[in-house]
C-alpha positions as CSV (number, residue, x, y, z in Angstrom):
1,M,-18.7,-70.0,-45.5
2,S,-15.6,-68.2,-46.7
3,I,-16.7,-64.5,-46.9
4,R,-19.5,-62.6,-45.3
5,I,-20.0,-58.9,-46.0
6,E,-22.3,-56.9,-43.7
7,H,-23.6,-53.4,-44.5
8,L,-20.4,-52.4,-46.2
9,N,-19.9,-48.7,-47.1
10,Y,-17.0,-46.9,-48.6
11,I,-16.5,-43.2,-49.3
12,Y,-13.6,-41.9,-51.3
13,S,-12.0,-38.5,-50.2
14,M,-14.5,-38.4,-47.3
15,D,-13.2,-35.1,-45.8
16,S,-12.8,-33.2,-49.1
17,A,-14.8,-31.5,-51.8
18,F,-14.3,-34.7,-53.9
19,R,-16.2,-36.9,-51.5
20,K,-17.8,-39.8,-53.4
21,Q,-19.7,-42.8,-52.0
22,A,-18.4,-45.8,-53.9
23,L,-20.2,-48.6,-52.0
24,R,-23.6,-48.5,-50.3
25,D,-24.8,-51.0,-47.7
26,I,-23.3,-54.1,-49.4
27,C,-24.5,-57.4,-47.8
28,L,-23.3,-60.6,-49.4
29,D,-22.4,-64.2,-48.5
30,I,-19.8,-65.9,-50.7
31,D,-19.7,-69.7,-50.0
32,D,-16.7,-71.9,-50.4
33,G,-16.2,-73.2,-54.0
34,E,-18.5,-70.8,-55.7
35,F,-17.8,-69.4,-59.2
36,I,-19.2,-65.9,-59.2
37,G,-19.4,-63.3,-62.0
38,L,-19.3,-59.7,-60.8
39,I,-20.8,-57.3,-63.4
40,G,-21.6,-53.7,-63.6
41,H,-20.9,-50.6,-65.8
42,T,-17.8,-48.5,-65.2
43,G,-18.1,-46.8,-61.9
44,S,-20.6,-49.2,-60.4
45,G,-18.2,-50.2,-57.5
46,K,-16.9,-53.6,-58.7
47,S,-13.2,-52.9,-58.4
48,T,-13.7,-51.0,-55.1
49,L,-15.6,-54.0,-53.7
50,I,-13.0,-56.6,-54.6
51,Q,-10.2,-54.6,-53.1
52,H,-12.0,-54.8,-49.8
53,L,-12.0,-58.5,-49.9
54,N,-8.3,-59.0,-49.3
55,G,-7.8,-55.8,-47.2
56,L,-6.3,-53.5,-49.8
57,I,-9.0,-51.0,-48.9
58,R,-10.6,-50.6,-45.5
59,A,-14.3,-50.0,-45.3
60,T,-15.6,-46.7,-44.1
61,D,-18.4,-48.6,-42.3
62,G,-19.5,-52.2,-42.1
63,K,-17.9,-55.6,-41.5
64,I,-16.1,-58.3,-43.5
65,Y,-15.7,-61.8,-42.2
66,Y,-13.3,-64.4,-43.6
67,N,-14.1,-67.9,-42.3
68,G,-15.9,-66.4,-39.4
69,E,-13.2,-63.9,-38.4
70,D,-13.7,-60.1,-38.5
71,I,-10.8,-58.9,-40.7
72,Y,-11.1,-55.5,-39.0
73,Q,-10.6,-56.8,-35.5
74,E,-7.5,-55.7,-33.7
75,G,-4.5,-57.9,-34.4
76,Y,-5.9,-59.5,-37.5
77,S,-3.2,-60.3,-40.0
78,M,-3.8,-58.8,-43.5
79,T,-0.8,-60.7,-44.7
80,K,-2.5,-63.9,-43.7
81,L,-5.7,-62.8,-45.3
82,R,-3.9,-62.1,-48.6
83,S,-2.4,-65.6,-48.5
84,H,-6.0,-67.0,-48.6
85,V,-7.6,-64.4,-50.9
86,G,-5.6,-63.7,-54.0
87,L,-6.4,-60.7,-56.2
88,V,-5.3,-60.5,-59.9
89,F,-5.6,-56.9,-61.2
90,Q,-6.6,-55.9,-64.7
91,Y,-3.5,-56.1,-67.0
92,P,-1.5,-58.0,-64.3
93,E,1.4,-58.5,-66.8
94,Y,2.3,-54.8,-66.3
95,Q,3.4,-55.8,-62.8
96,L,5.9,-58.4,-63.9
97,F,9.4,-57.1,-63.0
98,E,11.8,-60.0,-62.3
99,T,14.6,-61.1,-64.7
100,T,12.9,-64.5,-65.3
101,V,9.4,-65.9,-65.3
102,L,10.2,-68.3,-62.5
103,K,11.7,-65.6,-60.2
104,D,8.6,-63.5,-60.7
105,V,6.2,-66.2,-59.8
106,C,8.4,-67.0,-56.7
107,F,7.9,-63.4,-55.4
108,G,4.4,-63.9,-54.0
109,P,5.1,-67.0,-51.9
110,G,8.4,-65.4,-50.8
111,N,6.5,-62.5,-49.3
112,L,4.6,-65.1,-47.2
113,G,7.9,-66.0,-45.5
114,L,8.3,-69.3,-47.2
115,D,11.8,-70.8,-47.8
116,A,13.4,-70.7,-51.3
117,E,12.8,-74.4,-52.0
118,T,9.1,-74.2,-51.2
119,C,8.7,-71.0,-53.2
120,M,10.4,-72.8,-56.2
121,E,8.1,-75.8,-55.9
122,R,5.0,-73.6,-55.7
123,A,6.1,-71.5,-58.6
124,K,6.7,-74.5,-60.9
125,K,3.4,-76.0,-59.9
126,A,1.5,-72.7,-60.6
127,L,3.2,-72.3,-64.0
128,S,2.3,-75.8,-64.9
129,I,-1.4,-75.1,-64.0
130,V,-1.5,-72.0,-66.3
131,G,0.2,-73.8,-69.1
132,I,3.6,-72.2,-69.1
133,K,6.1,-74.8,-70.2
134,E,9.4,-75.5,-68.3
135,K,11.5,-74.4,-71.3
136,D,10.0,-70.9,-70.7
137,H,10.7,-70.7,-67.0
138,N,14.0,-69.0,-67.3
139,K,13.0,-66.5,-70.0
140,S,12.5,-62.9,-69.3
141,P,8.7,-62.3,-68.8
142,F,9.0,-59.8,-71.6
143,E,10.0,-62.5,-74.1
144,L,6.6,-64.1,-73.7
145,S,3.5,-63.3,-75.8
146,G,0.8,-61.1,-74.3
147,G,-1.4,-64.1,-73.4
148,Q,1.6,-65.9,-71.8
149,R,2.5,-62.9,-69.7
150,R,-1.1,-62.8,-68.5
151,R,-0.8,-66.4,-67.5
152,A,2.5,-65.9,-65.7
153,A,1.0,-63.0,-63.7
154,I,-1.9,-65.2,-62.7
155,A,0.6,-67.9,-61.7
156,G,2.2,-65.5,-59.4
157,V,-1.0,-65.3,-57.4
158,L,-1.7,-69.1,-57.7
159,A,1.7,-69.8,-56.2
160,M,0.5,-68.3,-53.0
161,E,-2.2,-71.1,-53.0
162,P,-5.2,-69.0,-52.2
163,D,-8.6,-70.4,-51.3
164,V,-10.3,-67.5,-53.0
165,L,-9.1,-66.2,-56.4
166,I,-10.4,-62.8,-57.6
167,L,-9.8,-61.8,-61.2
168,D,-10.5,-58.2,-62.4
169,E,-11.1,-58.4,-66.2
170,P,-8.5,-61.2,-66.7
171,T,-9.1,-61.3,-70.5
172,A,-9.0,-57.6,-71.2
173,G,-7.0,-56.8,-74.4
174,L,-6.6,-60.5,-75.4
175,D,-7.7,-61.9,-78.7
176,P,-10.6,-64.4,-78.7
177,R,-8.3,-67.5,-78.6
178,G,-6.3,-66.0,-75.7
179,R,-9.4,-65.1,-73.9
180,N,-10.9,-68.6,-74.2
181,D,-7.6,-70.1,-73.1
182,I,-7.4,-68.0,-69.9
183,L,-11.1,-68.6,-69.0
184,D,-10.8,-72.4,-69.7
185,Q,-7.8,-72.6,-67.4
186,I,-9.6,-70.7,-64.7
187,A,-12.6,-72.9,-65.0
188,D,-10.4,-76.0,-64.9
189,L,-8.6,-74.7,-61.8
190,H,-12.0,-74.1,-60.1
191,S,-13.2,-77.6,-61.0
192,R,-10.0,-79.5,-60.0
193,M,-9.1,-77.6,-56.9
194,G,-12.5,-76.4,-55.6
195,I,-11.3,-72.9,-55.0
196,T,-13.7,-70.0,-54.9
197,V,-13.5,-67.8,-58.0
198,I,-14.8,-64.3,-58.4
199,L,-14.6,-63.1,-62.0
200,V,-15.1,-59.4,-62.8
201,S,-16.0,-59.0,-66.4
202,H,-17.8,-56.8,-69.0
203,S,-18.4,-59.7,-71.3
204,M,-21.9,-61.2,-70.6
205,E,-21.1,-64.1,-72.9
206,D,-18.0,-65.0,-70.8
207,V,-19.9,-64.7,-67.6
208,A,-22.8,-66.8,-68.9
209,N,-20.5,-69.6,-70.1
210,Y,-18.5,-70.0,-66.9
211,V,-20.1,-68.8,-63.7
212,D,-22.7,-70.3,-61.4
213,R,-23.8,-67.1,-59.8
214,I,-23.9,-63.5,-61.0
215,I,-23.8,-60.3,-58.8
216,A,-24.8,-57.2,-60.7
217,M,-23.8,-53.8,-59.2
218,N,-25.2,-50.4,-59.9
219,R,-24.2,-47.1,-58.2
220,G,-22.3,-48.9,-55.5
221,S,-25.1,-51.3,-54.5
222,V,-26.0,-54.9,-55.3
223,Y,-28.7,-54.6,-58.0
224,M,-29.2,-58.3,-58.8
225,D,-27.9,-61.6,-57.3
226,G,-28.8,-65.0,-58.8
227,T,-28.0,-67.7,-61.3
228,P,-27.2,-66.6,-64.9
229,A,-30.6,-67.6,-66.0
230,E,-32.3,-65.7,-63.2
231,V,-30.3,-62.5,-63.9
232,F,-30.3,-62.5,-67.7
233,E,-34.0,-63.2,-67.8
234,R,-34.4,-59.7,-66.4
235,Y,-32.5,-58.2,-69.4
236,A,-34.8,-55.2,-69.7
237,E,-33.8,-54.2,-66.1
238,L,-30.2,-54.7,-66.9
239,E,-30.4,-52.5,-69.9
240,K,-31.6,-49.6,-67.7
241,I,-28.3,-49.7,-65.9
242,G,-26.1,-50.0,-69.0
243,L,-25.8,-53.7,-69.1
244,A,-27.3,-56.4,-71.3
245,A,-27.8,-60.2,-71.6
246,P,-25.8,-62.5,-73.9
247,Q,-26.8,-62.2,-77.5
248,V,-28.2,-65.8,-77.5
249,T,-30.7,-64.7,-74.8
250,Y,-32.2,-62.0,-77.1
251,F,-32.2,-64.5,-80.0
252,M,-34.1,-67.1,-78.0
253,H,-36.7,-64.5,-76.8
254,D,-37.2,-63.5,-80.5
255,L,-37.5,-67.1,-81.5
256,Q,-40.1,-67.7,-78.8
257,R,-42.4,-65.2,-80.3
258,S,-42.6,-67.3,-83.5
259,F,-42.5,-70.6,-81.7
260,P,-44.7,-70.4,-78.6
261,G,-43.6,-72.9,-75.9
262,M,-39.9,-72.6,-76.9
263,R,-37.7,-72.1,-73.8
264,A,-36.2,-68.7,-73.7
265,D,-34.5,-68.8,-70.3
266,V,-31.1,-69.8,-71.8
267,T,-27.8,-68.0,-71.6
268,T,-25.4,-70.1,-73.7
269,V,-25.3,-71.4,-77.2
270,R,-25.3,-75.0,-75.9
271,E,-28.5,-74.3,-73.9
272,A,-30.1,-72.7,-76.9
273,K,-29.3,-75.8,-79.0
274,D,-30.9,-78.0,-76.4
275,A,-34.0,-75.8,-76.2
276,I,-34.5,-75.7,-80.0
277,L,-34.0,-79.5,-80.4
278,G,-36.3,-80.1,-77.4
279,W,-39.0,-77.9,-79.0
280,F,-38.9,-79.7,-82.3
281,E,-38.9,-83.1,-80.7
282,G,-41.9,-82.1,-78.7
283,G,-43.6,-80.9,-81.8
284,E,-43.0,-84.2,-83.5
285,K,-44.8,-86.0,-80.6
286,R,-47.7,-83.6,-81.0
């Protein structure tokens, strides 16, 4: 098991008039190799939670264990933790600063104390994974398109070879093609390398299409935790906290009213197609 969270609480500005409890008694187990979608309306605690997972924020109360070790125990290395748990912030391309793409991607592994040759090898490998061609390695990051800059920024985290990759709205501001390219590459990375991926997203369609497990947050607490089908089946409850199911889920529930027996527990267009064809094939047998 890679990450265990026990009764985690976090309070901003605890000793001031602006005191606000951002996380409330969070208990979660995140297993190796999972692909998790983290959803919730603005202010629900998503970003605060993920910043705890690689030690950027220290909990007010509670425990976090990485591979069985308490990250808050005396002497625990946060640098070591961040080499295993990589965090890509929203709009990561704004953090690009080096003169070339390759140098920028080398920065992360360099901070781990690796020699220049190893940093270069890792950077080239990471850029290849995200689809940045060698001819672009020596360009300024600012010569790249928006989608390419996003990929280069993600490569900077991948070059540290994390076991857990956390992405905070990695497709924000991208056009549909760019969004699909980024998510397809993340899914391929998860499939080929078996790393744990935690995807923070406001797009229910994106979450439904890619993740195996959804954690929905509300007011700093875990509100739901299950498979996409289990979570989106409870769309009426999600609506109460400002969320929704994918549009295809609503469509299938409407269709079920006209065609009793039609499966409605679907979250993707492909699943809807299979459910509709299955219903008609069953009807022919009747």
